[in-house]
N, CA, C and O atoms as a CHARMM CRD file, in Angstrom:
* protein
*
  320
    1    1 UNK  N      0.65200  -0.84500   0.20400 PROA 1      0.00000
    2    1 UNK  CA     0.25700  -0.15900   0.02700 PROA 1      0.00000
    3    1 UNK  C      0.81500   0.93700  -0.08900 PROA 1      0.00000
    4    1 UNK  O      1.72600   1.01800   0.73600 PROA 1      0.00000
    5    2 UNK  N      0.68000   2.21700  -0.97700 PROA 2      0.00000
    6    2 UNK  CA     1.41200   3.53400  -0.36600 PROA 2      0.00000
    7    2 UNK  C      0.40400   4.82000  -0.34700 PROA 2      0.00000
    8    2 UNK  O     -0.57200   5.23800  -0.97200 PROA 2      0.00000
    9    3 UNK  N      1.55600   5.33400   1.17500 PROA 3      0.00000
   10    3 UNK  CA     0.91200   6.17600   0.35700 PROA 3      0.00000
   11    3 UNK  C      1.19100   7.86500   0.85800 PROA 3      0.00000
   12    3 UNK  O      0.64500   8.76900   1.49200 PROA 3      0.00000
   13    4 UNK  N      2.80000   7.47400  -0.13700 PROA 4      0.00000
   14    4 UNK  CA     3.38500   8.99900   0.37600 PROA 4      0.00000
   15    4 UNK  C      4.19100   8.59700  -1.65500 PROA 4      0.00000
   16    4 UNK  O      4.57100   7.49100  -2.03900 PROA 4      0.00000
   17    5 UNK  N      4.19700   9.80100  -2.42200 PROA 5      0.00000
   18    5 UNK  CA     5.33200   8.74500  -2.92400 PROA 5      0.00000
   19    5 UNK  C      6.45500   8.81800  -2.67300 PROA 5      0.00000
   20    5 UNK  O      7.10200   8.89500  -3.71700 PROA 5      0.00000
   21    6 UNK  N      7.44400   8.84700  -1.26100 PROA 6      0.00000
   22    6 UNK  CA     8.62600   8.60100  -1.13100 PROA 6      0.00000
   23    6 UNK  C      8.38800   6.94900  -1.10700 PROA 6      0.00000
   24    6 UNK  O      9.25400   6.09700  -1.30900 PROA 6      0.00000
   25    7 UNK  N      6.97300   6.72700  -0.80300 PROA 7      0.00000
   26    7 UNK  CA     6.45000   4.49200  -0.72800 PROA 7      0.00000
   27    7 UNK  C      7.31000   4.09000  -2.35700 PROA 7      0.00000
   28    7 UNK  O      8.42300   3.57500  -2.46300 PROA 7      0.00000
   29    8 UNK  N      6.61000   4.41300  -3.21100 PROA 8      0.00000
   30    8 UNK  CA     7.00600   4.26300  -4.56800 PROA 8      0.00000
   31    8 UNK  C      8.54900   4.25200  -4.81400 PROA 8      0.00000
   32    8 UNK  O      8.89000   3.50400  -5.73100 PROA 8      0.00000
   33    9 UNK  N      9.84300   5.12900  -3.99600 PROA 9      0.00000
   34    9 UNK  CA    10.54500   4.59300  -4.43000 PROA 9      0.00000
   35    9 UNK  C     11.79300   3.90300  -3.98100 PROA 9      0.00000
   36    9 UNK  O     12.85600   3.77500  -4.58800 PROA 9      0.00000
   37   10 UNK  N     11.30700   3.31700  -2.31800 PROA 10     0.00000
   38   10 UNK  CA    12.02700   2.24800  -2.34900 PROA 10     0.00000
   39   10 UNK  C     13.13000   2.01600  -2.67900 PROA 10     0.00000
   40   10 UNK  O     13.02700   2.72200  -3.68200 PROA 10     0.00000
   41   11 UNK  N     14.00200   1.69700  -2.73600 PROA 11     0.00000
   42   11 UNK  CA    15.68200   1.17000  -3.68200 PROA 11     0.00000
   43   11 UNK  C     15.64700   1.39200  -4.37900 PROA 11     0.00000
   44   11 UNK  O     15.95200   0.61100  -5.28000 PROA 11     0.00000
   45   12 UNK  N     15.17900   2.87200  -4.67800 PROA 12     0.00000
   46   12 UNK  CA    15.07500   3.07100  -5.40100 PROA 12     0.00000
   47   12 UNK  C     16.71100   4.13000  -4.83300 PROA 12     0.00000
   48   12 UNK  O     16.66200   4.49200  -3.65700 PROA 12     0.00000
   49   13 UNK  N     18.10300   4.58600  -5.69600 PROA 13     0.00000
   50   13 UNK  CA    18.90700   5.60000  -5.61700 PROA 13     0.00000
   51   13 UNK  C     18.77000   7.23000  -5.53100 PROA 13     0.00000
   52   13 UNK  O     19.14300   7.87800  -4.55300 PROA 13     0.00000
   53   14 UNK  N     18.10800   7.85400  -6.83800 PROA 14     0.00000
   54   14 UNK  CA    17.72100   8.68800  -6.34400 PROA 14     0.00000
   55   14 UNK  C     16.39100   8.76700  -6.75900 PROA 14     0.00000
   56   14 UNK  O     15.64000   7.79700  -6.85000 PROA 14     0.00000
   57   15 UNK  N     16.02300  10.24300  -7.07900 PROA 15     0.00000
   58   15 UNK  CA    13.95800  10.62100  -7.54000 PROA 15     0.00000
   59   15 UNK  C     14.42700  11.63900  -7.33700 PROA 15     0.00000
   60   15 UNK  O     14.96400  12.07800  -6.32000 PROA 15     0.00000
   61   16 UNK  N     14.08400  12.49000  -9.20900 PROA 16     0.00000
   62   16 UNK  CA    13.70000  13.58900  -9.41000 PROA 16     0.00000
   63   16 UNK  C     12.61100  14.53100  -9.60900 PROA 16     0.00000
   64   16 UNK  O     12.19500  15.18700 -10.56400 PROA 16     0.00000
   65   17 UNK  N     12.25000  14.36100  -8.24200 PROA 17     0.00000
   66   17 UNK  CA    11.24400  15.63900  -8.40200 PROA 17     0.00000
   67   17 UNK  C     10.33600  14.57400  -8.47700 PROA 17     0.00000
   68   17 UNK  O     10.78700  13.45800  -8.73600 PROA 17     0.00000
   69   18 UNK  N      8.72900  14.77600  -8.23600 PROA 18     0.00000
   70   18 UNK  CA     7.55800  14.11600  -7.70100 PROA 18     0.00000
   71   18 UNK  C      6.53300  14.48100  -8.11500 PROA 18     0.00000
   72   18 UNK  O      6.63200  15.70700  -8.05400 PROA 18     0.00000
   73   19 UNK  N      5.44000  14.21300  -8.56700 PROA 19     0.00000
   74   19 UNK  CA     3.96600  14.45800  -8.75100 PROA 19     0.00000
   75   19 UNK  C      3.08100  13.88300  -9.21000 PROA 19     0.00000
   76   19 UNK  O      3.16200  12.70200  -8.87400 PROA 19     0.00000
   77   20 UNK  N      1.87200  14.15700 -10.08900 PROA 20     0.00000
   78   20 UNK  CA     0.36100  13.36300  -9.71500 PROA 20     0.00000
   79   20 UNK  C      0.82600  12.55600 -11.92300 PROA 20     0.00000
   80   20 UNK  O      1.32100  12.95900 -12.97600 PROA 20     0.00000
   81   21 UNK  N      0.30300  11.52200 -11.43200 PROA 21     0.00000
   82   21 UNK  CA     0.49300  11.53800 -13.28600 PROA 21     0.00000
   83   21 UNK  C     -2.09500  10.80400 -14.31100 PROA 21     0.00000
   84   21 UNK  O     -3.10700  10.38000 -13.75400 PROA 21     0.00000
   85   22 UNK  N     -1.97500  10.91800 -14.82300 PROA 22     0.00000
   86   22 UNK  CA    -3.35600  10.21500 -15.34000 PROA 22     0.00000
   87   22 UNK  C     -2.93300   9.43300 -16.50200 PROA 22     0.00000
   88   22 UNK  O     -2.29300  10.08300 -17.32900 PROA 22     0.00000
   89   23 UNK  N     -3.05100   8.69600 -16.66100 PROA 23     0.00000
   90   23 UNK  CA    -3.02700   7.61000 -18.14600 PROA 23     0.00000
   91   23 UNK  C     -4.63300   7.48600 -17.92400 PROA 23     0.00000
   92   23 UNK  O     -5.35300   7.52500 -16.92600 PROA 23     0.00000
   93   24 UNK  N     -4.86100   7.31900 -19.33100 PROA 24     0.00000
   94   24 UNK  CA    -5.66600   7.75100 -19.94500 PROA 24     0.00000
   95   24 UNK  C     -5.51700   6.59900 -20.98300 PROA 24     0.00000
   96   24 UNK  O     -4.73500   6.99200 -21.84800 PROA 24     0.00000
   97   25 UNK  N     -5.90000   5.48800 -21.21700 PROA 25     0.00000
   98   25 UNK  CA    -5.91800   4.34300 -21.77000 PROA 25     0.00000
   99   25 UNK  C     -6.29000   4.76800 -23.22400 PROA 25     0.00000
  100   25 UNK  O     -5.47500   5.07800 -24.09300 PROA 25     0.00000
  101   26 UNK  N     -8.05700   4.72400 -23.39800 PROA 26     0.00000
  102   26 UNK  CA    -9.15800   5.74500 -23.85600 PROA 26     0.00000
  103   26 UNK  C     -8.45800   6.30700 -25.05400 PROA 26     0.00000
  104   26 UNK  O     -8.41400   5.98200 -26.24100 PROA 26     0.00000
  105   27 UNK  N     -7.81900   7.45100 -24.19300 PROA 27     0.00000
  106   27 UNK  CA    -7.19400   8.84100 -25.22400 PROA 27     0.00000
  107   27 UNK  C     -6.07900   8.50300 -25.57200 PROA 27     0.00000
  108   27 UNK  O     -5.53700   8.62500 -26.67100 PROA 27     0.00000
  109   28 UNK  N     -5.59800   7.93200 -24.34300 PROA 28     0.00000
  110   28 UNK  CA    -3.65100   7.25200 -25.64500 PROA 28     0.00000
  111   28 UNK  C     -3.44800   8.46400 -25.21900 PROA 28     0.00000
  112   28 UNK  O     -3.64400   9.17700 -26.20300 PROA 28     0.00000
  113   29 UNK  N     -3.02500   9.45600 -23.86600 PROA 29     0.00000
  114   29 UNK  CA    -2.12400  10.41300 -23.55100 PROA 29     0.00000
  115   29 UNK  C     -2.19700   9.92000 -21.83400 PROA 29     0.00000
  116   29 UNK  O     -3.07300   9.31100 -21.22000 PROA 29     0.00000
  117   30 UNK  N     -0.96900  10.43800 -21.42700 PROA 30     0.00000
  118   30 UNK  CA    -0.38200  10.47100 -20.86000 PROA 30     0.00000
  119   30 UNK  C     -0.36900  11.77000 -19.79200 PROA 30     0.00000
  120   30 UNK  O      0.26800  12.58300 -20.46100 PROA 30     0.00000
  121   31 UNK  N     -0.75600  12.57800 -18.28900 PROA 31     0.00000
  122   31 UNK  CA    -0.18300  14.26800 -18.00400 PROA 31     0.00000
  123   31 UNK  C      0.36200  13.93800 -17.04500 PROA 31     0.00000
  124   31 UNK  O      0.05100  13.12400 -16.17600 PROA 31     0.00000
  125   32 UNK  N      1.48600  14.78000 -17.21500 PROA 32     0.00000
  126   32 UNK  CA     1.85800  14.71400 -15.87500 PROA 32     0.00000
  127   32 UNK  C      1.14400  16.59400 -15.48400 PROA 32     0.00000
  128   32 UNK  O      0.86200  17.70200 -15.94000 PROA 32     0.00000
  129   33 UNK  N      1.23500  15.23500 -13.67000 PROA 33     0.00000
  130   33 UNK  CA     1.18800  17.64600 -13.02700 PROA 33     0.00000
  131   33 UNK  C      2.23200  17.17100 -11.69000 PROA 33     0.00000
  132   33 UNK  O      2.85700  16.23300 -11.19700 PROA 33     0.00000
  133   34 UNK  N      1.83400  18.76100 -11.53700 PROA 34     0.00000
  134   34 UNK  CA     2.55800  19.48500 -10.65900 PROA 34     0.00000
  135   34 UNK  C      3.69900  18.95000  -9.51400 PROA 34     0.00000
  136   34 UNK  O      4.69400  18.71900 -10.20100 PROA 34     0.00000
  137   35 UNK  N      4.13900  18.54300  -7.63500 PROA 35     0.00000
  138   35 UNK  CA     4.95400  18.38200  -7.69700 PROA 35     0.00000
  139   35 UNK  C      4.14300  17.78200  -6.40000 PROA 35     0.00000
  140   35 UNK  O      2.93200  17.81400  -6.18300 PROA 35     0.00000
  141   36 UNK  N      5.78800  16.91500  -5.17400 PROA 36     0.00000
  142   36 UNK  CA     4.52600  16.60800  -4.84800 PROA 36     0.00000
  143   36 UNK  C      5.65800  17.07300  -3.64200 PROA 36     0.00000
  144   36 UNK  O      6.82700  17.25500  -3.98200 PROA 36     0.00000
  145   37 UNK  N      5.26100  17.24400  -2.28800 PROA 37     0.00000
  146   37 UNK  CA     5.15700  16.99400  -1.24900 PROA 37     0.00000
  147   37 UNK  C      6.87200  16.27000  -0.70800 PROA 37     0.00000
  148   37 UNK  O      7.50100  16.86700   0.16600 PROA 37     0.00000
  149   38 UNK  N      7.06900  15.82600  -0.92900 PROA 38     0.00000
  150   38 UNK  CA     8.31600  14.57200  -0.86900 PROA 38     0.00000
  151   38 UNK  C      8.95000  14.57400  -1.78400 PROA 38     0.00000
  152   38 UNK  O      9.59500  13.52700  -1.73200 PROA 38     0.00000
  153   39 UNK  N      9.27400  15.24800  -2.88000 PROA 39     0.00000
  154   39 UNK  CA    11.01800  15.46900  -3.65600 PROA 39     0.00000
  155   39 UNK  C     10.38200  16.79200  -4.61600 PROA 39     0.00000
  156   39 UNK  O     10.96000  16.92500  -5.69400 PROA 39     0.00000
  157   40 UNK  N      9.50800  17.55600  -4.39500 PROA 40     0.00000
  158   40 UNK  CA     9.34600  18.64700  -4.45600 PROA 40     0.00000
  159   40 UNK  C      8.65300  19.06500  -6.16800 PROA 40     0.00000
  160   40 UNK  O      7.59200  18.45100  -6.05500 PROA 40     0.00000
  161   41 UNK  N      8.58300  19.82700  -7.91300 PROA 41     0.00000
  162   41 UNK  CA     8.04200  19.62700  -8.46400 PROA 41     0.00000
  163   41 UNK  C      9.13500  18.53400  -9.67700 PROA 41     0.00000
  164   41 UNK  O     10.35800  18.43600  -9.57900 PROA 41     0.00000
  165   42 UNK  N      8.69600  18.18100 -10.21400 PROA 42     0.00000
  166   42 UNK  CA     9.67900  17.05200 -10.93600 PROA 42     0.00000
  167   42 UNK  C      9.95900  18.14600 -12.42100 PROA 42     0.00000
  168   42 UNK  O      9.25600  18.93600 -13.05000 PROA 42     0.00000
  169   43 UNK  N     11.77600  17.52100 -12.54200 PROA 43     0.00000
  170   43 UNK  CA    13.01500  18.67200 -13.60600 PROA 43     0.00000
  171   43 UNK  C     11.82300  16.87600 -14.75800 PROA 43     0.00000
  172   43 UNK  O     11.37700  15.84300 -14.25900 PROA 43     0.00000
  173   44 UNK  N     11.78800  17.16700 -15.66900 PROA 44     0.00000
  174   44 UNK  CA    10.50900  17.84600 -17.37300 PROA 44     0.00000
  175   44 UNK  C     12.12800  16.66000 -17.98400 PROA 44     0.00000
  176   44 UNK  O     12.24700  15.62100 -18.63300 PROA 44     0.00000
  177   45 UNK  N     13.12400  17.69700 -17.24100 PROA 45     0.00000
  178   45 UNK  CA    14.15600  16.35200 -18.11000 PROA 45     0.00000
  179   45 UNK  C     14.92800  15.06500 -18.44600 PROA 45     0.00000
  180   45 UNK  O     15.67900  14.58500 -19.29500 PROA 45     0.00000
  181   46 UNK  N     14.40800  14.83200 -17.47100 PROA 46     0.00000
  182   46 UNK  CA    14.69300  13.25000 -16.96000 PROA 46     0.00000
  183   46 UNK  C     13.69700  12.67000 -17.70000 PROA 46     0.00000
  184   46 UNK  O     13.35300  11.57800 -18.15300 PROA 46     0.00000
  185   47 UNK  N     13.51600  13.29700 -17.67200 PROA 47     0.00000
  186   47 UNK  CA    11.77300  12.41200 -19.22400 PROA 47     0.00000
  187   47 UNK  C     12.36800  11.85300 -20.49100 PROA 47     0.00000
  188   47 UNK  O     12.03900  12.10500 -21.65000 PROA 47     0.00000
  189   48 UNK  N     13.29300  11.05800 -20.05200 PROA 48     0.00000
  190   48 UNK  CA    14.16400  10.45300 -21.51800 PROA 48     0.00000
  191   48 UNK  C     13.85900   9.38300 -21.81400 PROA 48     0.00000
  192   48 UNK  O     13.69200   8.95600 -22.95700 PROA 48     0.00000
  193   49 UNK  N     13.73200   8.72500 -20.64400 PROA 49     0.00000
  194   49 UNK  CA    13.54000   6.84000 -20.81500 PROA 49     0.00000
  195   49 UNK  C     12.12800   6.76000 -20.54900 PROA 49     0.00000
  196   49 UNK  O     11.71200   7.08100 -19.43600 PROA 49     0.00000
  197   50 UNK  N     11.09600   6.23900 -21.74200 PROA 50     0.00000
  198   50 UNK  CA     9.84200   5.79300 -21.70900 PROA 50     0.00000
  199   50 UNK  C      9.90200   4.12100 -21.75800 PROA 50     0.00000
  200   50 UNK  O     10.93300   3.59900 -22.18500 PROA 50     0.00000
  201   51 UNK  N      9.13600   3.55100 -21.45500 PROA 51     0.00000
  202   51 UNK  CA     8.18300   1.93000 -21.74800 PROA 51     0.00000
  203   51 UNK  C      7.32900   2.37100 -23.27300 PROA 51     0.00000
  204   51 UNK  O      6.38200   3.02200 -23.71400 PROA 51     0.00000
  205   52 UNK  N      8.51900   1.42800 -23.68000 PROA 52     0.00000
  206   52 UNK  CA     7.28300   0.93100 -24.96800 PROA 52     0.00000
  207   52 UNK  C      6.36800   0.71500 -24.67700 PROA 52     0.00000
  208   52 UNK  O      5.77000   1.18300 -25.64600 PROA 52     0.00000
  209   53 UNK  N      5.74800   0.40100 -24.16100 PROA 53     0.00000
  210   53 UNK  CA     4.58500  -0.35500 -24.19400 PROA 53     0.00000
  211   53 UNK  C      3.46400   1.13200 -24.12900 PROA 53     0.00000
  212   53 UNK  O      2.24300   1.03700 -24.25900 PROA 53     0.00000
  213   54 UNK  N      4.26100   2.54200 -23.88800 PROA 54     0.00000
  214   54 UNK  CA     3.41000   3.99700 -23.52700 PROA 54     0.00000
  215   54 UNK  C      3.91500   4.35500 -25.42000 PROA 54     0.00000
  216   54 UNK  O      3.81800   5.57600 -25.55000 PROA 54     0.00000
  217   55 UNK  N      4.32300   3.78800 -26.62500 PROA 55     0.00000
  218   55 UNK  CA     4.38500   4.55800 -27.53000 PROA 55     0.00000
  219   55 UNK  C      3.68900   4.78200 -28.15400 PROA 55     0.00000
  220   55 UNK  O      2.92700   3.92300 -27.71100 PROA 55     0.00000
  221   56 UNK  N      2.99400   5.33100 -29.11000 PROA 56     0.00000
  222   56 UNK  CA     2.50100   6.65700 -29.31100 PROA 56     0.00000
  223   56 UNK  C      0.70100   6.92400 -28.63900 PROA 56     0.00000
  224   56 UNK  O     -0.46300   6.99000 -29.03500 PROA 56     0.00000
  225   57 UNK  N      1.33900   6.98400 -27.67500 PROA 57     0.00000
  226   57 UNK  CA     0.50800   7.81400 -26.19500 PROA 57     0.00000
  227   57 UNK  C      0.92200   9.50600 -26.97600 PROA 57     0.00000
  228   57 UNK  O      1.62500   9.75600 -27.95500 PROA 57     0.00000
  229   58 UNK  N      0.11900  10.45900 -26.02200 PROA 58     0.00000
  230   58 UNK  CA     1.18800  11.92000 -25.97800 PROA 58     0.00000
  231   58 UNK  C      1.03400  12.04800 -24.74200 PROA 58     0.00000
  232   58 UNK  O      0.12700  11.74700 -23.96500 PROA 58     0.00000
  233   59 UNK  N      2.46000  12.74400 -24.59400 PROA 59     0.00000
  234   59 UNK  CA     2.67200  13.27300 -23.05300 PROA 59     0.00000
  235   59 UNK  C      2.44200  14.49300 -22.03100 PROA 59     0.00000
  236   59 UNK  O      3.24600  15.24700 -21.48200 PROA 59     0.00000
  237   60 UNK  N      1.57400  14.43700 -22.00200 PROA 60     0.00000
  238   60 UNK  CA     1.42400  16.63800 -21.61500 PROA 60     0.00000
  239   60 UNK  C      1.86300  16.70200 -19.94300 PROA 60     0.00000
  240   60 UNK  O      1.92300  15.88800 -19.02200 PROA 60     0.00000
  241   61 UNK  N      2.14200  18.22600 -20.13500 PROA 61     0.00000
  242   61 UNK  CA     2.80600  18.51600 -18.57300 PROA 61     0.00000
  243   61 UNK  C      2.14200  19.48500 -17.60100 PROA 61     0.00000
  244   61 UNK  O      2.90500  20.44700 -17.69300 PROA 61     0.00000
  245   62 UNK  N      1.56200  19.70000 -17.06400 PROA 62     0.00000
  246   62 UNK  CA     0.63500  20.68100 -16.22300 PROA 62     0.00000
  247   62 UNK  C      0.79700  20.90900 -14.90400 PROA 62     0.00000
  248   62 UNK  O      1.18300  19.90700 -14.30200 PROA 62     0.00000
  249   63 UNK  N      0.65800  21.76200 -14.31700 PROA 63     0.00000
  250   63 UNK  CA     1.49000  22.31800 -13.56200 PROA 63     0.00000
  251   63 UNK  C      0.25200  22.34700 -11.58000 PROA 63     0.00000
  252   63 UNK  O      0.51100  22.29300 -10.37700 PROA 63     0.00000
  253   64 UNK  N     -0.74500  22.44000 -12.27700 PROA 64     0.00000
  254   64 UNK  CA    -2.13400  21.87700 -11.25600 PROA 64     0.00000
  255   64 UNK  C     -2.66500  20.99800 -12.21800 PROA 64     0.00000
  256   64 UNK  O     -2.71400  20.94600 -13.44700 PROA 64     0.00000
  257   65 UNK  N     -3.24300  19.98000 -10.77500 PROA 65     0.00000
  258   65 UNK  CA    -3.83000  19.13400 -11.24200 PROA 65     0.00000
  259   65 UNK  C     -5.35400  20.14100 -12.04700 PROA 65     0.00000
  260   65 UNK  O     -5.93100  21.18700 -11.75000 PROA 65     0.00000
  261   66 UNK  N     -5.49500  19.13800 -13.11300 PROA 66     0.00000
  262   66 UNK  CA    -7.16600  19.48600 -12.90200 PROA 66     0.00000
  263   66 UNK  C     -7.05700  20.63600 -14.15100 PROA 66     0.00000
  264   66 UNK  O     -8.16700  20.92700 -14.59600 PROA 66     0.00000
  265   67 UNK  N     -6.11100  21.22200 -14.68500 PROA 67     0.00000
  266   67 UNK  CA    -5.67200  22.92400 -16.17900 PROA 67     0.00000
  267   67 UNK  C     -5.00100  21.72100 -17.05100 PROA 67     0.00000
  268   67 UNK  O     -4.13400  20.90700 -16.73600 PROA 67     0.00000
  269   68 UNK  N     -5.73200  21.91400 -18.27700 PROA 68     0.00000
  270   68 UNK  CA    -5.33500  21.28800 -19.47200 PROA 68     0.00000
  271   68 UNK  C     -4.54700  21.51500 -19.61300 PROA 68     0.00000
  272   68 UNK  O     -4.42600  22.72500 -19.80000 PROA 68     0.00000
  273   69 UNK  N     -2.63700  20.30400 -19.70900 PROA 69     0.00000
  274   69 UNK  CA    -1.02500  21.06900 -20.32800 PROA 69     0.00000
  275   69 UNK  C     -1.04000  21.01400 -21.85100 PROA 69     0.00000
  276   69 UNK  O     -1.81500  20.88000 -22.79800 PROA 69     0.00000
  277   70 UNK  N      0.37900  21.21000 -21.52900 PROA 70     0.00000
  278   70 UNK  CA     0.93100  21.65200 -22.70000 PROA 70     0.00000
  279   70 UNK  C      1.88800  20.64000 -23.47200 PROA 70     0.00000
  280   70 UNK  O      3.11500  20.70200 -23.54100 PROA 70     0.00000
  281   71 UNK  N      0.88200  19.52000 -24.13900 PROA 71     0.00000
  282   71 UNK  CA     2.21000  18.32400 -25.21400 PROA 71     0.00000
  283   71 UNK  C      4.13900  19.19500 -24.64600 PROA 71     0.00000
  284   71 UNK  O      4.69800  20.28600 -24.75900 PROA 71     0.00000
  285   72 UNK  N      4.58000  17.18600 -23.78800 PROA 72     0.00000
  286   72 UNK  CA     5.53700  17.53000 -24.11200 PROA 72     0.00000
  287   72 UNK  C      6.51100  17.15600 -25.67400 PROA 72     0.00000
  288   72 UNK  O      6.03700  16.22900 -26.33000 PROA 72     0.00000
  289   73 UNK  N      7.60200  17.72500 -26.16500 PROA 73     0.00000
  290   73 UNK  CA     8.27800  17.02600 -26.88400 PROA 73     0.00000
  291   73 UNK  C      9.33500  16.12800 -26.87200 PROA 73     0.00000
  292   73 UNK  O     10.54700  16.30400 -26.75300 PROA 73     0.00000
  293   74 UNK  N      8.11400  14.33300 -27.13100 PROA 74     0.00000
  294   74 UNK  CA     9.20700  13.50500 -27.37000 PROA 74     0.00000
  295   74 UNK  C     10.64300  12.91400 -28.17100 PROA 74     0.00000
  296   74 UNK  O     11.33600  11.90200 -28.05600 PROA 74     0.00000
  297   75 UNK  N     10.67000  14.23000 -29.10200 PROA 75     0.00000
  298   75 UNK  CA    12.10900  13.67900 -30.09600 PROA 75     0.00000
  299   75 UNK  C     13.36100  12.87200 -29.66200 PROA 75     0.00000
  300   75 UNK  O     13.83600  11.96800 -30.34900 PROA 75     0.00000
  301   76 UNK  N     13.97500  13.37000 -28.17400 PROA 76     0.00000
  302   76 UNK  CA    15.02100  12.39900 -27.82500 PROA 76     0.00000
  303   76 UNK  C     14.58300  11.74400 -27.10600 PROA 76     0.00000
  304   76 UNK  O     15.23800  11.39800 -26.12300 PROA 76     0.00000
  305   77 UNK  N     13.06300  11.23400 -27.34600 PROA 77     0.00000
  306   77 UNK  CA    12.88700  10.05300 -26.14200 PROA 77     0.00000
  307   77 UNK  C     13.48400   8.57700 -26.10300 PROA 77     0.00000
  308   77 UNK  O     13.52600   8.03100 -27.20500 PROA 77     0.00000
  309   78 UNK  N     13.99300   7.77500 -24.92700 PROA 78     0.00000
  310   78 UNK  CA    14.66100   6.46700 -25.41800 PROA 78     0.00000
  311   78 UNK  C     13.03300   5.93300 -25.53300 PROA 78     0.00000
  312   78 UNK  O     12.07900   6.62000 -25.16900 PROA 78     0.00000
  313   79 UNK  N     12.96700   5.08000 -25.89600 PROA 79     0.00000
  314   79 UNK  CA    11.66400   4.10700 -25.59600 PROA 79     0.00000
  315   79 UNK  C     12.40400   2.96500 -25.31700 PROA 79     0.00000
  316   79 UNK  O     13.24600   2.70700 -26.17700 PROA 79     0.00000
  317   80 UNK  N     12.31800   1.87700 -23.96900 PROA 80     0.00000
  318   80 UNK  CA    13.04600   1.13100 -23.55800 PROA 80     0.00000
  319   80 UNK  C     12.01000  -0.29800 -23.12300 PROA 80     0.00000
  320   80 UNK  O     12.52200  -1.30600 -22.63600 PROA 80     0.00000
């Protein structure tokens, strides 16, 4: 069970910001939101490796939950 963002990263060496996300399989979109109290705002420059199963999804970033986001450029992403 997860209560805070730090519960998701046990066993990882470094975390590059927090935040919420919304994955919409029907629309094939992934929206990243804001920051977390544990890790602060995400640095989107670290969004450079994305799982292959998300290829074809459009990624967006919004600083506040519920506001429309700006589409992210995935040109240099490595699909893993």
